[in-house]
Legacy VTK file of the C-alpha trace (Angstrom):
# vtk DataFile Version 3.0
C-alpha trace
ASCII
DATASET POLYDATA
POINTS 405 float
-17.953 7.339 -33.493
-16.501 10.615 -32.546
-17.534 13.327 -30.069
-17.473 16.671 -31.367
-18.296 20.201 -30.121
-19.839 22.417 -33.048
-19.375 26.243 -32.341
-21.549 28.461 -34.447
-20.784 32.471 -34.390
-23.025 35.354 -34.359
-23.246 35.461 -38.326
-23.900 31.768 -38.631
-27.093 32.200 -36.730
-27.916 35.671 -37.897
-31.500 34.865 -39.113
-34.115 31.964 -39.141
-32.597 30.823 -42.369
-29.109 30.455 -41.079
-30.480 28.751 -38.037
-32.085 26.183 -40.134
-28.479 25.868 -42.068
-26.927 25.260 -38.639
-29.586 22.606 -37.842
-28.823 20.927 -40.999
-25.046 20.445 -40.260
-25.625 19.231 -36.951
-28.072 16.698 -38.412
-25.583 15.573 -40.869
-22.972 15.028 -37.919
-25.609 13.079 -35.937
-26.609 10.886 -38.875
-22.902 10.224 -39.505
-23.126 8.427 -36.128
-21.253 11.070 -33.941
-22.163 12.477 -30.532
-22.519 16.368 -30.869
-22.730 19.126 -28.485
-23.385 22.536 -30.296
-22.435 26.235 -28.735
-23.771 29.110 -30.093
-23.431 32.832 -29.989
-25.989 35.746 -29.827
-27.437 36.478 -33.472
-25.305 39.030 -35.296
-25.456 42.503 -34.025
-27.435 41.581 -30.960
-24.496 41.841 -28.345
-23.369 45.092 -29.832
-26.611 46.659 -29.297
-26.832 45.345 -25.571
-23.314 46.694 -24.797
-24.213 49.962 -26.458
-27.432 50.190 -24.172
-25.372 49.685 -21.172
-22.453 52.421 -22.223
-25.486 54.744 -23.182
-26.815 54.722 -19.847
-23.618 54.804 -17.819
-19.773 54.449 -19.327
-18.856 53.171 -15.869
-21.750 50.920 -15.426
-22.081 48.345 -12.838
-20.338 45.086 -14.305
-22.727 42.494 -12.674
-25.964 44.486 -14.215
-23.653 44.359 -17.452
-23.615 40.709 -17.590
-27.235 40.235 -16.932
-28.056 42.454 -19.889
-25.436 41.021 -22.474
-25.962 37.279 -21.472
-29.557 37.469 -22.749
-28.489 37.282 -26.641
-27.266 33.625 -26.333
-30.574 32.668 -24.422
-32.757 33.482 -27.379
-30.307 31.647 -29.770
-30.052 28.419 -27.942
-33.877 28.054 -27.748
-34.178 28.895 -31.630
-31.512 26.262 -32.574
-33.124 23.678 -30.156
-36.370 24.348 -31.916
-34.813 23.991 -35.573
-33.145 20.715 -34.487
-36.446 19.295 -33.148
-38.073 20.418 -36.332
-36.171 18.216 -38.450
-36.172 15.254 -36.226
-32.917 15.605 -34.157
-33.545 15.443 -30.314
-32.268 18.752 -28.687
-32.318 20.512 -25.572
-31.195 24.154 -24.787
-28.700 24.781 -21.992
-28.013 28.185 -20.288
-24.418 28.516 -18.649
-25.673 28.301 -15.160
-27.466 25.077 -15.978
-24.402 22.967 -17.121
-23.138 24.505 -14.985
-19.848 26.483 -16.388
-18.435 27.898 -13.105
-16.563 31.027 -13.423
-14.537 33.521 -11.277
-16.270 36.647 -10.279
-14.726 38.960 -12.665
-17.699 40.166 -14.546
-17.561 41.092 -18.029
-14.225 39.153 -18.297
-14.788 35.951 -16.281
-12.262 32.889 -16.519
-13.855 29.516 -16.542
-12.765 27.521 -13.189
-14.715 24.335 -13.896
-17.316 22.725 -16.005
-19.373 19.502 -14.789
-19.642 17.527 -17.904
-21.378 14.394 -16.785
-24.965 15.266 -17.463
-24.144 16.555 -20.799
-22.259 13.419 -21.720
-25.173 11.023 -20.615
-27.238 13.187 -22.777
-25.236 12.801 -25.740
-24.838 9.017 -25.244
-28.645 8.816 -25.320
-28.771 10.463 -28.498
-29.924 14.124 -27.488
-27.744 17.271 -28.880
-27.216 19.626 -25.796
-27.524 23.118 -27.456
-25.332 25.270 -25.000
-25.321 29.027 -24.551
-21.830 30.340 -25.230
-20.384 33.551 -23.513
-21.707 32.862 -20.206
-21.328 31.041 -16.832
-22.131 31.637 -13.150
-20.175 32.649 -10.133
-21.501 30.574 -7.367
-20.410 32.593 -4.508
-22.980 35.154 -5.266
-25.001 33.209 -7.606
-24.813 35.590 -10.290
-24.533 35.365 -14.283
-20.961 36.237 -15.476
-19.911 36.541 -19.278
-16.590 35.653 -20.517
-15.822 38.728 -22.684
-16.059 39.681 -26.263
-15.523 36.314 -28.510
-16.360 34.325 -25.304
-18.155 31.775 -27.170
-15.192 30.257 -28.546
-13.748 30.050 -24.866
-17.206 28.252 -24.023
-16.849 25.691 -26.848
-12.949 24.836 -26.161
-13.803 24.470 -22.323
-16.756 22.562 -23.049
-14.715 20.107 -25.652
-12.114 19.660 -23.022
-14.906 18.897 -20.134
-16.678 16.441 -22.509
-13.195 14.871 -23.784
-14.231 15.583 -27.283
-12.225 14.389 -30.212
-12.555 18.056 -31.881
-13.805 21.340 -31.402
-15.048 22.545 -34.721
-15.421 26.462 -35.039
-17.962 27.698 -37.694
-17.612 31.335 -38.582
-18.248 33.663 -41.531
-14.424 32.920 -42.880
-13.488 29.444 -44.227
-10.259 29.285 -42.189
-7.173 31.183 -40.868
-5.356 33.453 -43.293
-2.303 35.110 -43.638
-4.141 38.296 -43.129
-7.564 39.756 -43.316
-8.794 38.948 -46.885
-10.851 42.249 -46.987
-7.727 44.394 -46.688
-5.536 42.090 -48.743
-7.321 40.096 -51.434
-4.208 38.053 -52.073
-4.270 36.662 -48.552
-3.412 32.861 -48.177
-5.415 30.218 -46.382
-3.436 28.160 -43.874
-3.948 24.522 -43.957
-2.353 24.339 -40.398
-1.137 26.598 -37.710
0.473 26.218 -34.502
-1.189 27.046 -30.994
1.673 29.263 -30.303
1.164 31.528 -33.694
-2.708 31.410 -33.298
-2.269 32.679 -29.774
-0.178 35.500 -30.638
-2.501 36.474 -33.846
-5.571 36.271 -31.648
-3.861 38.501 -28.910
-2.851 40.941 -31.312
-6.011 41.571 -33.239
-6.954 38.664 -35.411
-10.710 38.055 -35.090
-10.978 34.399 -36.034
-10.500 32.897 -32.571
-10.671 34.451 -29.229
-7.307 34.612 -27.118
-8.242 32.671 -24.081
-9.829 29.938 -26.373
-6.506 29.194 -28.077
-4.715 29.399 -24.836
-7.027 26.910 -23.413
-6.958 24.472 -26.313
-3.033 24.543 -26.154
-3.031 23.606 -22.488
-5.722 21.024 -22.855
-4.732 19.476 -26.048
-7.793 20.290 -27.922
-7.682 20.071 -31.710
-9.644 23.096 -32.874
-10.844 23.521 -36.578
-11.852 26.591 -38.083
-14.808 26.241 -40.926
-17.142 28.495 -42.909
-20.639 27.848 -41.792
-21.515 28.626 -45.573
-19.250 26.773 -47.640
-18.543 23.128 -47.468
-14.754 23.725 -47.727
-11.786 22.439 -45.796
-10.862 24.522 -42.793
-7.647 25.423 -40.920
-6.472 23.234 -38.229
-4.759 24.727 -35.004
-2.470 21.890 -33.720
0.851 21.408 -31.845
3.671 22.888 -33.711
5.032 19.044 -34.068
2.568 18.553 -36.583
3.631 21.194 -38.940
6.487 20.110 -41.211
7.518 23.488 -42.765
7.789 26.469 -40.382
7.326 29.881 -42.244
9.285 32.875 -40.845
6.264 34.990 -40.822
2.828 33.059 -40.863
0.381 36.120 -40.500
0.052 39.854 -40.300
-2.598 40.830 -37.753
-4.168 44.243 -36.669
-6.394 45.744 -33.939
-7.933 48.950 -33.753
-9.233 48.249 -30.187
-6.473 50.036 -28.706
-5.977 53.282 -26.911
-2.567 54.690 -25.906
-2.217 56.470 -22.476
1.054 58.541 -21.464
1.861 59.755 -17.958
4.102 62.834 -18.209
6.725 63.557 -15.886
6.154 60.551 -13.329
8.448 60.625 -10.404
11.276 58.268 -11.394
11.661 56.128 -8.463
11.501 52.323 -7.290
7.875 50.983 -7.275
6.187 53.695 -9.363
5.294 51.068 -12.200
3.404 48.820 -9.364
1.584 51.856 -8.235
0.645 52.874 -11.732
-0.627 49.319 -12.714
-1.605 47.740 -9.335
-5.026 49.746 -9.480
-5.552 48.977 -13.017
-5.087 45.378 -12.589
-7.403 45.426 -9.503
-10.075 46.735 -11.763
-9.569 44.151 -14.425
-8.041 46.887 -16.984
-5.713 44.840 -19.090
-2.334 46.720 -19.994
-0.377 45.730 -23.019
2.389 47.394 -24.442
4.606 49.512 -22.078
7.590 51.955 -22.552
9.429 53.951 -20.029
11.849 56.415 -21.190
14.876 57.208 -19.450
14.525 59.328 -16.292
15.874 62.934 -16.282
15.530 65.657 -13.495
14.017 62.716 -11.301
11.166 62.327 -13.628
10.234 60.007 -16.653
7.269 59.530 -19.198
5.582 56.255 -19.283
3.166 55.121 -21.951
1.293 51.820 -22.296
-2.092 50.569 -24.068
-5.231 49.471 -22.908
-8.505 48.262 -24.673
-10.232 51.167 -26.015
-13.394 50.074 -24.210
-11.407 50.164 -20.861
-9.915 53.762 -21.526
-12.591 55.604 -19.613
-12.150 53.455 -16.550
-8.254 53.538 -16.908
-8.675 57.414 -17.019
-10.847 57.507 -13.968
-8.836 55.169 -11.905
-5.438 57.300 -12.764
-7.097 60.864 -12.345
-8.139 59.507 -8.624
-4.779 58.463 -7.762
-2.932 61.425 -9.403
-1.682 62.752 -6.317
-0.452 59.621 -5.164
1.401 58.780 -8.295
2.631 62.485 -8.934
2.478 62.653 -12.744
2.166 66.072 -14.090
-0.438 65.279 -16.837
-2.093 62.240 -18.592
-2.530 62.089 -22.467
-4.902 59.631 -23.946
-5.171 58.837 -27.565
-7.982 56.362 -28.733
-6.855 56.827 -32.429
-4.210 54.159 -32.700
-3.829 50.781 -34.067
-1.249 47.844 -33.256
0.178 46.048 -36.099
1.887 42.578 -35.493
3.716 39.986 -37.593
3.800 36.595 -36.237
5.815 33.301 -37.082
7.410 30.519 -35.043
10.189 30.713 -37.713
11.221 34.189 -35.997
13.141 31.927 -33.379
15.780 30.914 -36.001
15.732 33.693 -38.489
17.464 37.382 -37.916
15.955 40.297 -39.420
12.453 40.090 -39.159
11.958 43.341 -37.219
14.213 45.193 -39.677
12.032 44.151 -42.332
8.913 45.619 -40.751
10.784 48.910 -39.981
11.925 49.433 -43.416
8.531 48.500 -45.098
6.477 50.908 -42.737
9.103 53.821 -43.273
8.870 53.350 -47.127
5.262 54.210 -46.623
5.955 56.925 -44.487
4.184 55.562 -41.435
5.650 56.681 -38.055
5.916 54.101 -35.337
4.759 55.087 -31.727
5.653 52.018 -29.439
7.161 48.691 -30.404
6.920 45.289 -28.364
8.434 42.098 -29.245
8.180 38.257 -28.259
9.922 35.275 -29.172
7.741 34.609 -32.184
6.110 38.333 -32.631
6.912 41.941 -33.467
4.260 44.480 -32.737
4.004 48.224 -33.476
1.458 50.950 -32.368
0.610 53.358 -35.305
-1.603 56.020 -35.987
-5.341 54.171 -36.851
-5.601 56.109 -40.201
-2.402 54.106 -41.346
-3.828 50.504 -40.607
-4.777 48.999 -44.027
-1.664 50.744 -45.587
0.758 48.986 -43.045
-0.866 45.584 -43.355
-0.567 45.586 -47.263
3.058 46.769 -46.921
3.853 43.806 -44.197
1.928 41.203 -46.263
3.911 41.931 -49.617
7.312 42.602 -47.496
7.250 39.280 -46.217
6.320 37.523 -49.305
2.831 36.338 -48.203
0.786 37.672 -51.252
-0.532 34.677 -52.899
LINES 1 406
405 0 1 2 3 4 5 6 7 8 9 10 11 12 13 14 15 16 17 18 19 20 21 22 23 24 25 26 27 28 29 30 31 32 33 34 35 36 37 38 39 40 41 42 43 44 45 46 47 48 49 50 51 52 53 54 55 56 57 58 59 60 61 62 63 64 65 66 67 68 69 70 71 72 73 74 75 76 77 78 79 80 81 82 83 84 85 86 87 88 89 90 91 92 93 94 95 96 97 98 99 100 101 102 103 104 105 106 107 108 109 110 111 112 113 114 115 116 117 118 119 120 121 122 123 124 125 126 127 128 129 130 131 132 133 134 135 136 137 138 139 140 141 142 143 144 145 146 147 148 149 150 151 152 153 154 155 156 157 158 159 160 161 162 163 164 165 166 167 168 169 170 171 172 173 174 175 176 177 178 179 180 181 182 183 184 185 186 187 188 189 190 191 192 193 194 195 196 197 198 199 200 201 202 203 204 205 206 207 208 209 210 211 212 213 214 215 216 217 218 219 220 221 222 223 224 225 226 227 228 229 230 231 232 233 234 235 236 237 238 239 240 241 242 243 244 245 246 247 248 249 250 251 252 253 254 255 256 257 258 259 260 261 262 263 264 265 266 267 268 269 270 271 272 273 274 275 276 277 278 279 280 281 282 283 284 285 286 287 288 289 290 291 292 293 294 295 296 297 298 299 300 301 302 303 304 305 306 307 308 309 310 311 312 313 314 315 316 317 318 319 320 321 322 323 324 325 326 327 328 329 330 331 332 333 334 335 336 337 338 339 340 341 342 343 344 345 346 347 348 349 350 351 352 353 354 355 356 357 358 359 360 361 362 363 364 365 366 367 368 369 370 371 372 373 374 375 376 377 378 379 380 381 382 383 384 385 386 387 388 389 390 391 392 393 394 395 396 397 398 399 400 401 402 403 404
């Protein structure tokens, strides 16, 4: 007998027929003798509509009320999935985040999981019941408010629950049948990876790959949760996210990722003195605005230009914070550009091979694509380009690194 957490994304529960399909998959695992907990997202498109209503009413809406609104999508799905399971003879019960409870901090809209009390769920599973848990949501106990974990947070809910339940595996069912070298919709010759390391998946997720949420991979790596990415619609082998030691052959580049969810901010003629970066990024951090790529030019005449990226959805908030602090910071002008994309190449083989970055720069230059910002890590190189060149850049790099099937 195995204990498995099965997570189903929005497209997997997009209508009643798909919910019946989810119930049938869960029943197969139960009939195989396994203990199963299910985590579900809101039905496809629901969260986007809820977010849009909040933004249309107020771009700088109250984050606590935003969470109240967007958490409702998963509440609908857990009830429907539980009903579908009961209809085919599987004992099931729905659980909202606060009922488990999934306890988080108070960073509304981007809350971090602090603890999950899994004893009651384990007891129910041992009695043969299937808990159907709402992904993406939790509760911050200080003010007894509903919280949400950020977009893609149902993946994080599933991995955190798998860790709390000491599950043997966390299966993530989605509309793709595994992790590919890049988006197959852009590059039809993209290859599916049988295995990928936590480190590579973490980098790919952090730079735009939509298969798994970044924090879910981070938690899986920390807790040693084996994650499998599978298709909800086809019975095919998936991709396993595992420790690097389980991968025999370590490719130089495993994948190409892209993100159109970026916005570039440049502060012109910022006073070039010690502590200026702390004064710029401190208020952004305090408001839970994540900053990614950062470039500061060499100072001249006592001033410098500083460029960085934030999530496109965070741009209005970032601009508001910086404009309010303009006098204190002393910059001459702020220039924002939401029409950018981040393109990244990732591979654990980069640690032992030279020339990865130069291959990237040459391939982009040959296509006439200008690089605006560059950042690197031990197993990743990322560049910022105009968003209109996204697909061209991905195809060029996929070919340049020999990833075409």
